N, C-alpha and C positions, 0 to 999 in steps of 0.2 A: 630862717628859712621863710620864704614868702608863701602866701596862701596858694598860688598857682602850683608850686612844687609840692606842697602839703596835699592838694587836692589830687594831683596826678599819683602821688605815692598811695593814696587811699583808694583810688580806682584800681591800681594794679594790685593792691593787697586783697581787694574784694574779688578781682578777677581769678586770682590764684586760689582763693578759698572756694569759689563756685566750681572751678574745674576739679577740685579734690572730691567734691560731693558727686559730681556726675561720673567720676571714674569708678565708683564702687559697683560691685555686682551683688546680686541676690545669691546668698549661700545656698538656697534651696534649689536654684536654677542651675548653678555650677558649683557643687560642693567641693571644697578644698582647693588647693593650688596645684598648678601643674607641676611644681617641684616635688610634692608629695605623691605617694603611692595609693594603690587601691585600698590598702589596709586603713590609711587615714580617713579615706572617703567613706568607708564602711562603718568606722567608729563614729564619725560625726552623724551619719544618717541614723544609726541606732540610738542616738540620743534625740532624735526629732519625733515628736509624738505625731501619729497618724491623724491627720485632719479629719478623715472620713472613715472611721472604723467599721467593720462590718462584723456582726456577731451571729452566731447560729441561733440563738434564741433571744427573745427580748428580755431586757433586765427587769427582774421582778423586785420591786421595792415600794415602800409606801412612807409617808410622812409620819404615820403613827409609830412605826418602828424606830425612827429617828427620834421622835419625841420621848418615847419610853427610855431610850438609851440616855439621853440628856437628863431626864428626870432621875433615873438611877445614879447617874454620875454626880448630880448636885446634891442628892440626899445620901451620898456616901455608901451607896448599896452595890457597888460594882463587885463583881466576882473577881477575885485575883487569880491569875493563872497559876497552875501548879508549877512547882520548881522542878526543873530537869537537870540532870547531870549529864555531862558529856564525856566524862572519863571514868574508868574504873580501874581498880588495882591500888598498888601502893608505890610511893616514891622512895627513892634511895639517894644517898649522897654521892654515889659513884666512887667511893673509896674502897680499895680492896685491902687496906691494912697499912702498917707502917712502911715507910720507904727505906 
């Protein structure tokens, strides 16, 4: 293969590659594909974090509280949560006797 054909092949390859990049759309501008329904778009948008959240009250926090938590963790003084049970009663094998 001569250098002219190789150069032409490289140019065609790069052209195809560039057109693939230009054809993509932003998912936030047009969520989902036209082949999918509203449920798919709603599910996708539910997974996107709100870039400008609005809160009723300002967040109350300080670096001191975080520092105290890290210190307790490093010293092994973290309070373990209480164990909770989610079921009550007894279990059985489901057998009613000999067959």
